[in-house]
KEBA-995073 format. One record per residue: x, y, z of N, C-alpha, C, CB in turn. Coordinates in steps of 0.1 Angstrom, whole numbers, padded with zeros to 4 digits, always signed. Glycine has a CB too. Example, Ala and Ser with C-alpha at 12.3 -4.5 7.8 and 13.67 -1.06 7.14 Angstrom:
<recs>
+0132-0057+0078+0123-0045+0078+0132-0033+0078+0113-0045+0090+0128-0022+0071+0137-0011+0071+0129+0000+0079+0141-0006+0057
</recs>
This chain:
<recs>
+1079+1286+1595+1066+1292+1592+1063+1292+1577+1066+1306+1598+1073+1296+1568+1070+1296+1554+1065+1282+1549+1082+1300+1546+1072+1271+1555+1068+1258+1551+1053+1255+1555+1077+1248+1556+1050+1259+1567+1036+1257+1572+1026+1264+1564+1035+1261+1587+1030+1277+1560+1021+1285+1552+1019+1279+1538+1026+1299+1550+1030+1273+1532+1029+1267+1519+1020+1255+1520+1043+1263+1514+1022+1247+1531+1014+1235+1532+0999+1238+1533+1018+1227+1544+0996+1249+1541+0982+1253+1542+0976+1257+1529+0981+1264+1553+0984+1265+1521+0979+1269+1508+0977+1257+1499+0989+1279+1502+0986+1247+1500+0984+1235+1491+0971+1228+1495+0996+1226+1493+0969+1227+1508+0956+1220+1513+0944+1227+1508+0956+1219+1528+0945+1241+1508+0933+1249+1503+0931+1246+1488+0936+1263+1506+0942+1245+1481+0941+1243+1466+0935+1229+1463+0955+1244+1460+0938+1219+1471+0933+1206+1470+0918+1206+1472+0940+1196+1479+0913+1215+1480+0899+1215+1483+0890+1222+1473+0896+1222+1497+0897+1229+1464+0890+1237+1454+0880+1229+1445+0900+1245+1445+0885+1218+1440+0875+1210+1431+0863+1206+1439+0882+1197+1426+0864+1202+1452+0852+1198+1460+0843+1210+1462+0857+1192+1473+0849+1222+1465+0842+1234+1467+0834+1238+1455+0851+1246+1472+0841+1237+1443+0834+1240+1431+0823+1230+1428+0844+1240+1419+0825+1218+1431+0814+1208+1428+0802+1210+1437+0819+1194+1431+0805+1215+1450+0794+1218+1459+0786+1230+1455+0799+1220+1473+0793+1239+1448+0785+1251+1443+0776+1247+1431+0795+1262+1439+0781+1238+1422+0773+1234+1411+0762+1224+1415+0782+1228+1400+0766+1215+1423+0757+1204+1428+0757+1205+1443+0760+1190+1422+0748+1212+1450+0748+1213+1464+0747+1200+1471+0737+1222+1469+0754+1198+1482+0754+1185+1489+0739+1181+1493+0762+1186+1502+0736+1168+1492+0723+1163+1496+0725+1151+1505+0715+1159+1483+0715+1149+1513+0715+1138+1523+0715+1125+1515+0703+1139+1532+0724+1116+1519+0725+1103+1512+0713+1094+1516+0738+1096+1516+0706+1098+1526+0694+1090+1529+0682+1094+1522+0692+1091+1544+0678+1107+1522+0666+1111+1516+0667+1121+1505+0657+1118+1527+0679+1126+1502+0681+1136+1491+0679+1150+1495+0673+1132+1480+0676+1154+1507+0674+1168+1511+0687+1175+1512+0665+1169+1524+0687+1188+1512+0699+1196+1512+0705+1195+1526+0696+1211+1509+0719+1193+1526+0726+1193+1539+0739+1202+1537+0730+1178+1542+0746+1204+1548+0757+1213+1548+0770+1206+1543+0759+1219+1561+0770+1192+1544+0782+1185+1541+0779+1173+1532+0789+1180+1554+0786+1172+1521+0783+1161+1512+0785+1147+1518+0792+1162+1500+0792+1146+1529+0793+1133+1536+0783+1131+1547+0808+1132+1541+0774+1140+1548+0765+1140+1560+0751+1135+1557+0764+1153+1566+0743+1134+1568+0729+1130+1567+0721+1142+1573+0726+1117+1574+0709+1143+1569+0700+1152+1576+0697+1147+1590+0687+1155+1567+0691+1156+1598+0688+1152+1612+0678+1141+1612+0683+1164+1620+0669+1141+1603+0658+1130+1604+0664+1117+1600+0647+1134+1594+0672+1116+1590+0678+1103+1586+0688+1098+1596+0685+1105+1572+0696+1108+1602+0705+1104+1612+0698+1097+1624+0713+1116+1617+0687+1103+1628+0679+1098+1639+0672+1085+1636+0668+1108+1643+0670+1083+1623+0663+1070+1619+0672+1058+1618+0657+1072+1605+0685+1060+1618+0695+1049+1619+0694+1042+1632+0709+1053+1615+0692+1029+1632+0692+1022+1645+0706+1016+1648+0681+1010+1644+0714+1025+1655+0727+1021+1658+0727+1010+1669+0736+1033+1663+0736+1000+1668+0737+0989+1677+0746+0993+1689+0742+0976+1670+0741+0992+1701+0749+0995+1713+0747+0984+1723+0745+1009+1718+0756+0983+1733+0754+0973+1743+0741+0976+1751+0766+0974+1753+0735+0965+1756+0741+0951+1758+0739+0943+1745+0734+0944+1769+0749+0935+1742+0748+0927+1730+0755+0914+1732+0754+0934+1717+0753+0904+1723+0760+0891+1724+0775+0893+1721+0754+0881+1713+0783+0888+1730+0798+0891+1729+0804+0883+1717+0805+0886+1741+0796+0873+1711+0801+0866+1700+0796+0872+1687+0797+0851+1701+0783+0872+1685+0777+0876+1672+0774+0891+1672+0764+0868+1670+0774+0898+1683+0772+0912+1683+0757+0916+1681+0779+0918+1672+0748+0906+1683+0734+0909+1682+0729+0916+1694+0725+0896+1679+0721+0926+1693+0717+0933+1705+0707+0925+1714+0710+0946+1701+0709+0926+1727+0700+0921+1737+0690+0932+1741+0708+0916+1750+0678+0927+1745+0668+0937+1750+0671+0942+1764+0654+0931+1749+0679+0935+1771+0683+0939+1785+0696+0933+1788+0672+0936+1795+0703+0938+1798+0716+0933+1802+0715+0918+1807+0722+0941+1813+0722+0909+1801+0721+0895+1804+0731+0890+1814+0723+0887+1791+0741+0898+1817+0751+0894+1827+0764+0890+1819+0747+0882+1835+0775+0892+1826+0789+0889+1820+0790+0875+1815+0800+0893+1829+0795+0873+1803+0797+0860+1797+0785+0853+1791+0803+0852+1808+0773+0859+1792+0762+0853+1786+0761+0856+1771+0749+0858+1793+0760+0845+1763+0759+0847+1749+0745+0844+1744+0770+0837+1742+0743+0847+1731+0729+0845+1725+0727+0830+1723+0728+0853+1712+0714+0827+1720+0711+0813+1717+0717+0809+1704+0695+0811+1716+0719+0818+1695+0725+0815+1682+0740+0811+1684+0725+0828+1673+0747+0818+1693+0761+0815+1695+0763+0801+1702+0767+0826+1705+0753+0797+1710+0753+0784+1716+0750+0773+1706+0743+0783+1728+0740+0776+1697+0736+0766+1688+0745+0765+1675+0722+0769+1683+0751+0776+1672+0759+0776+1660+0772+0784+1662+0751+0782+1648+0782+0779+1670+0794+0787+1672+0801+0789+1659+0803+0779+1682+0805+0802+1656+0811+0806+1644+0826+0803+1644+0808+0820+1640+0832+0803+1632+0847+0801+1631+0854+0814+1635+0851+0798+1617+0847+0826+1635+0853+0838+1639+0851+0840+1654+0848+0850+1632+0859+0849+1661+0858+0851+1675+0846+0860+1678+0870+0858+1681+0845+0871+1670+0835+0881+1673+0830+0888+1660+0840+0892+1683+0818+0892+1660+0812+0900+1649+0806+0912+1655+0802+0892+1640+0808+0923+1648+0802+0936+1652+0797+0943+1640+0812+0945+1660+0786+0950+1642+0780+0959+1632+0776+0972+1638+0768+0952+1625+0777+0983+1630+0774+0996+1635+0759+0998+1636+0779+1006+1625+0750+0992+1627+0736+0996+1627+0728+0984+1622+0733+1008+1619+0715+0984+1626+0706+0974+1620+0703+0978+1606+0693+0973+1628+0700+0968+1597+0698+0970+1583+0683+0975+1581+0700+0957+1575+0680+0987+1586+0667+0993+1584+0667+1002+1572+0663+1000+1597+0657+1010+1571+0655+1018+1558+0667+1027+1555+0643+1026+1559+0671+1035+1565+0681+1045+1562+0695+1038+1560+0682+1055+1573+0698+1028+1568+0710+1021+1566+0711+1014+1553+0712+1011+1578+0699+1008+1549+0698+1002+1536+0701+1012+1524+0685+0995+1534+0695+1024+1526+0697+1034+1516+0712+1037+1514+0689+1046+1519+0719+1039+1525+0733+1042+1525+0741+1031+1518+0738+1044+1539+0738+1019+1521+0745+1008+1515+0742+1008+1500+0741+0994+1521+0730+1010+1496+0726+1009+1482+0732+1021+1474+0711+1010+1480+0733+1033+1480+0739+1044+1474+0754+1041+1471+0738+1057+1482+0761+1035+1480+0775+1031+1479+0776+1020+1468+0781+1027+1492+0768+1010+1470+0770+0998+1462+0766+0998+1448+0763+0986+1469+0754+1005+1445+0748+1005+1432+0748+1018+1425+0734+0999+1433+0750+1029+1432+0748+1042+1426+0761+1050+1426+0737+1050+1433+0772+1044+1429+0785+1050+1428+0787+1063+1436+0788+1053+1414+0780+1064+1447+0782+1075+1456+0793+1072+1466+0768+1080+1463+0805+1072+1461+0816+1067+1469+0819+1075+1482+0828+1066+1461+0815+1088+1482+0817+1096+1493+0809+1091+1505+0814+1110+1490+0799+1083+1503+0791+1078+1514+0800+1068+1523+0778+1070+1509+0810+1063+1517+0819+1054+1524+0826+1060+1536+0830+1048+1514+0828+1073+1535+0834+1080+1547+0825+1080+1559+0837+1095+1543+0812+1082+1557+0802+1082+1567+0801+1068+1573+0789+1087+1563+0800+1058+1564+0798+1044+1568+0811+1039+1575+0796+1035+1556+0822+1042+1570+0835+1038+1577+0836+1044+1591+0847+1041+1568+0832+1057+1592+0833+1063+1605+0824+1056+1616+0829+1078+1604+0812+1052+1611+0803+1045+1620+0809+1031+1624+0789+1043+1614+0815+1024+1614+0821+1011+1616+0833+1012+1625+0826+1005+1603+0841+1023+1624+0853+1025+1632+0849+1027+1647+0860+1038+1628+0837+1034+1649+0833+1035+1663+0827+1021+1668+0821+1045+1664+0820+1014+1660+0814+1002+1665+0824+0991+1666+0803+0997+1655+0835+0991+1659+0845+0981+1659+0857+0984+1667+0848+0977+1645+0856+0994+1675+0868+0999+1682+0875+0987+1690+0865+1010+1693+0868+0979+1696+0873+0968+1704+0880+0958+1695+0862+0960+1712+0875+0955+1683+0881+0946+1673+0893+0952+1667+0871+0942+1663+0893+0965+1664+0904+0971+1658+0916+0972+1667+0900+0985+1653+0914+0973+1680+0926+0973+1689+0932+0960+1690+0921+0978+1703+0925+0949+1685+0930+0935+1686+0936+0930+1673+0919+0926+1690+0933+0937+1662+0937+0930+1649+0950+0937+1644+0926+0932+1639+0957+0929+1635+0969+0934+1629+0968+0934+1614+0980+0924+1633+0957+0930+1608+0955+0931+1594+0940+0932+1591+0961+0919+1587+0936+0941+1582+0922+0942+1577+0921+0936+1563+0918+0957+1577+0911+0928+1561+0909+0921+1549+0895+0922+1544+0913+0906+1550+0892+0928+1533+0878+0929+1528+0873+0916+1522+0877+0940+1518+0860+0914+1522+0854+0902+1515+0855+0905+1500+0839+0900+1520+0861+0897+1492+0864+0900+1478+0851+0896+1470+0876+0892+1473+0851+0903+1458+0841+0899+1448+0847+0889+1438+0836+0912+1440+0839+0882+1431+0844+0873+1420+0848+0883+1409+0834+0863+1415+0858+0879+1401+0864+0888+1391+0854+0894+1381+0876+0881+1384+0845+0886+1377+0835+0891+1367+0826+0901+1373+0827+0879+1361+0822+0898+1386+0813+0908+1393+0821+0921+1395+0807+0902+1406+0833+0920+1399+0842+0932+1401+0843+0940+1388+0856+0928+1407+0845+0933+1377+0846+0939+1364+0833+0947+1361+0849+0929+1353+0821+0941+1363+0809+0947+1359+0805+0958+1369+0797+0937+1360+0809+0957+1382+0805+0968+1391+0816+0978+1392+0804+0962+1405+0828+0975+1388+0840+0984+1387+0847+0987+1400+0835+0997+1381+0841+0983+1411+0848+0985+1424+0841+0975+1434+0847+0999+1429+0849+0972+1445+0844+0964+1456+0841+0973+1468+0854+0953+1459+0829+0974+1472+0825+0983+1483+0832+0979+1496+0810+0983+1485+0834+0965+1498+0840+0961+1510+0855+0965+1510+0840+0945+1511+0862+0965+1498+0875+0969+1498+0877+0984+1500+0881+0966+1484+0867+0992+1495+0867+1006+1498+0865+1009+1513+0856+1013+1490+0856+1002+1519+0854+1004+1534+0867+1000+1542+0842+0996+1539+0873+0989+1537+0885+0984+1544+0896+0995+1543+0890+0971+1538+0898+1001+1531+0908+1011+1529+0905+1023+1538+0908+1016+1515+0892+1027+1539+0889+1038+1548+0892+1035+1563+0874+1042+1547+0889+1023+1567+0891+1018+1581+0906+1018+1584+0885+1005+1584+0914+1014+1574+0928+1014+1575+0934+1028+1578+0935+1007+1563+0928+1037+1570+0932+1051+1572+0928+1057+1585+0926+1060+1561+0916+1053+1590+0912+1058+1603+0919+1052+1615+0897+1055+1605+0923+1039+1614+0929+1032+1625+0944+1030+1624+0923+1018+1625+0950+1032+1612+0964+1030+1611+0968+1015+1610+0972+1036+1622+0959+1006+1609+0961+0992+1607+0962+0989+1592+0950+0984+1614+0972+0981+1588+0973+0978+1574+0962+0970+1569+0987+0971+1571+0959+0971+1556+0949+0963+1550+0954+0957+1537+0936+0972+1546+0949+0945+1533+0953+0939+1521+0941+0933+1514+0963+0927+1525+0938+0940+1502+0926+0936+1495+0928+0924+1486+0921+0947+1487+0940+0919+1485+0944+0908+1475+0946+0895+1482+0956+0912+1468+0948+0894+1495+0952+0882+1501+0941+0871+1501+0957+0884+1515+0928+0876+1502+0917+0866+1502+0911+0868+1488+0907+0870+1513+0909+0856+1482+0903+0856+1468+0890+0848+1468+0913+0850+1458+0881+0853+1459+0868+0845+1457+0870+0837+1444+0856+0855+1456+0871+0824+1446+0874+0816+1434+0862+0809+1428+0884+0805+1439+0850+0812+1434+0838+0805+1429+0828+0816+1425+0832+0796+1440+0822+0815+1414+0812+0825+1410+0799+0821+1416+0811+0825+1394+0796+0828+1428+0784+0825+1435+0772+0832+1430+0786+0828+1450+0760+0828+1434+0748+0835+1430+0747+0847+1440+0736+0826+1432+0739+0856+1436+0735+0867+1445+0729+0861+1458+0726+0878+1438+0733+0866+1470+0727+0860+1482+0713+0865+1485+0736+0863+1493+0709+0876+1479+0696+0882+1481+0685+0872+1477+0694+0896+1474+0676+0870+1486+0665+0861+1483+0667+0846+1486+0661+0862+1469+0679+0843+1490+0682+0829+1493+0680+0826+1508+0697+0826+1490+0676+0814+1511+0674+0810+1525+0688+0808+1532+0666+0796+1526+0688+0807+1545+0701+0805+1552+0708+0793+1547+0698+0804+1567+0701+0782+1545+0708+0770+1540+0714+0772+1526+0698+0758+1540+0706+0779+1517+0711+0781+1504+0722+0791+1504+0699+0787+1495+0722+0801+1513+0734+0810+1514+0746+0802+1518+0731+0821+1524+0745+0793+1528+0757+0786+1532+0762+0777+1521+0753+0777+1544+0753+0770+1514+0758+0762+1502+0764+0770+1491+0746+0753+1497+0758+0782+1489+0763+0791+1478+0777+0795+1480+0754+0803+1478+0781+0798+1492+0795+0803+1494+0805+0792+1499+0795+0814+1504+0800+0779+1500+0809+0769+1505+0821+0767+1495+0802+0756+1507+0833+0768+1500+0845+0767+1491+0847+0779+1482+0843+0755+1483+0840+0790+1485+0841+0802+1475+0854+0810+1477+0829+0811+1477+0861+0808+1489+0872+0817+1491+0885+0808+1494+0870+0825+1504+0896+0815+1491+0909+0808+1494+0920+0819+1495+0913+0798+1483+0930+0816+1502+0943+0824+1503+0953+0816+1495+0947+0827+1518+0958+0821+1484+0968+0814+1476+0980+0811+1484+0972+0823+1463+0986+0800+1481+0998+0796+1489+1009+0807+1489+1004+0783+1483+1011+0814+1478+1022+0824+1478+1019+0836+1486+1024+0828+1463+1006+0838+1491+1002+0849+1499+0999+0846+1514+0990+0856+1493+1001+0833+1517+0998+0829+1531+1006+0836+1542+1000+0814+1532+1018+0840+1538+1027+0846+1548+1021+0859+1553+1041+0849+1542+1012+0865+1545+1005+0878+1549+0996+0875+1561+0997+0884+1538+0990+0863+1563+0980+0861+1573+0985+0852+1584+0968+0856+1567+0996+0845+1582+1001+0835+1592+1003+0841+1605+1014+0828+1587+0996+0836+1615+0996+0840+1629+0992+0855+1631+1011+0839+1634+0984+0860+1622+0979+0874+1623+0965+0873+1628+0979+0881+1609+0961+0883+1636+0947+0886+1640+0941+0894+1629+0946+0893+1654+0931+0888+1621+0926+0894+1609+0912+0899+1612+0926+0883+1598+0909+0911+1607+0896+0917+1607+0890+0916+1593+0896+0931+1613+0879+0908+1592+0872+0907+1579+0862+0918+1578+0866+0893+1577+0862+0925+1567+0853+0937+1566+0843+0935+1554+0861+0950+1563+0830+0938+1556+0820+0937+1546+0810+0948+1549+0813+0923+1545+0800+0950+1539+0790+0961+1541+0779+0956+1550+0785+0965+1528+0774+0944+1547+0762+0939+1555+0764+0925+1559+0749+0940+1546+0760+0922+1572+0759+0908+1577+0745+0904+1577+0766+0908+1592+0742+0893+1569+0728+0888+1568+0727+0875+1576+0724+0886+1553+0730+0864+1570+0730+0851+1577+0743+0848+1583+0725+0840+1567+0754+0855+1579+0767+0851+1583+0774+0841+1575+0767+0846+1597+0768+0836+1564+0774+0826+1556+0786+0830+1549+0764+0821+1545+0786+0843+1544+0798+0848+1537+0809+0850+1547+0795+0861+1530+0806+0856+1558+0817+0859+1568+0823+0846+1573+0811+0867+1580+0815+0836+1575+0820+0823+1580+0829+0816+1570+0808+0814+1585+0824+0817+1557+0832+0810+1547+0846+0817+1545+0825+0810+1534+0846+0831+1546+0858+0838+1544+0867+0836+1557+0855+0853+1543+0861+0835+1568+0869+0832+1581+0876+0818+1580+0860+0833+1593+0868+0808+1575+0874+0795+1574+0886+0795+1565+0863+0785+1570+0885+0802+1554+0896+0802+1544+0908+0809+1550+0892+0810+1531+0906+0819+1558+0918+0826+1564+0924+0817+1575+0913+0839+1570+0916+0810+1583+0921+0801+1593+0929+0790+1587+0909+0796+1602+0924+0784+1576+0931+0774+1569+0945+0779+1564+0923+0768+1557+0946+0792+1561+0958+0797+1556+0968+0801+1568+0955+0810+1548+0963+0798+1580+0972+0800+1592+0970+0813+1600+0986+0801+1587+0959+0820+1598+0955+0831+1606+0953+0827+1621+0943+0839+1601+0957+0835+1630+0956+0832+1644+0942+0833+1649+0965+0841+1653+0935+0843+1645+0921+0845+1649+0914+0855+1639+0920+0851+1663+0901+0854+1638+0893+0862+1629+0882+0870+1637+0887+0854+1618+0881+0883+1634+0869+0890+1638+0862+0896+1625+0873+0902+1648+0850+0899+1626+0842+0904+1615+0836+0917+1618+0831+0894+1611+0837+0927+1609+0831+0940+1611+0823+0944+1599+0842+0951+1615+0810+0948+1601+0802+0953+1589+0795+0966+1593+0792+0942+1585+0790+0973+1584+0783+0985+1587+0769+0981+1592+0781+0994+1574+0762+0972+1586+0748+0969+1590+0747+0954+1591+0738+0975+1580+0737+0950+1599+0733+0936+1600+0718+0935+1600+0739+0930+1613+0714+0924+1594+0699+0921+1593+0695+0916+1607+0696+0911+1581+0684+0921+1612+0679+0917+1625+0675+0902+1624+0668+0926+1630+0680+0894+1633+0676+0880+1633+0663+0877+1641+0688+0871+1639
</recs>
């Protein structure tokens, strides 16, 4: 009992800085900035505005179907352009509130938003997480990482590892090509932009050999980045690749 009491007191002490911060700067909604009870939370309006993706959906790309298509039926995209990964899943469509959350995390250093985003990804990717043995974030090129100071995909991968108990490795996949920003590029330009951009160094291949790898990123747009990262991991000997993102752009 004394040990339990001491542990409880220690936990309470660790919460003091956060409590003090909340008193000075009350928690606000990451979507609209209105007051909320939890700094990791959204107001009711923003929560309702997120368009979460739920079945029925394409079993390969994870794109939502408007109605149940029947077992084994895949989207036209999966038939026309089979990806190198097995499955892709996203928690929400990249609409206004989801975009706000990503931008707050990515550009405004509101790292606590990662807890909310990772929780949504954990729910959406439950099937993928039960299948994988290693979580790998999509890496940034070193100069972009230096200027931004952190990789949002790596932060989300670490959160997912904590929620699932599955190990993650942010170093095994490297971006070796300084690519342009994908925003504003066509699908063809995106594909050309990331061609040959990733590799697994020979000395690190043992981390992925015969592993089921889950690739993690914040947003799935055309799929060019996820496909290029998947091909690099498969060349390094991975058994299979799945992809999990918080949001995806509606096709």
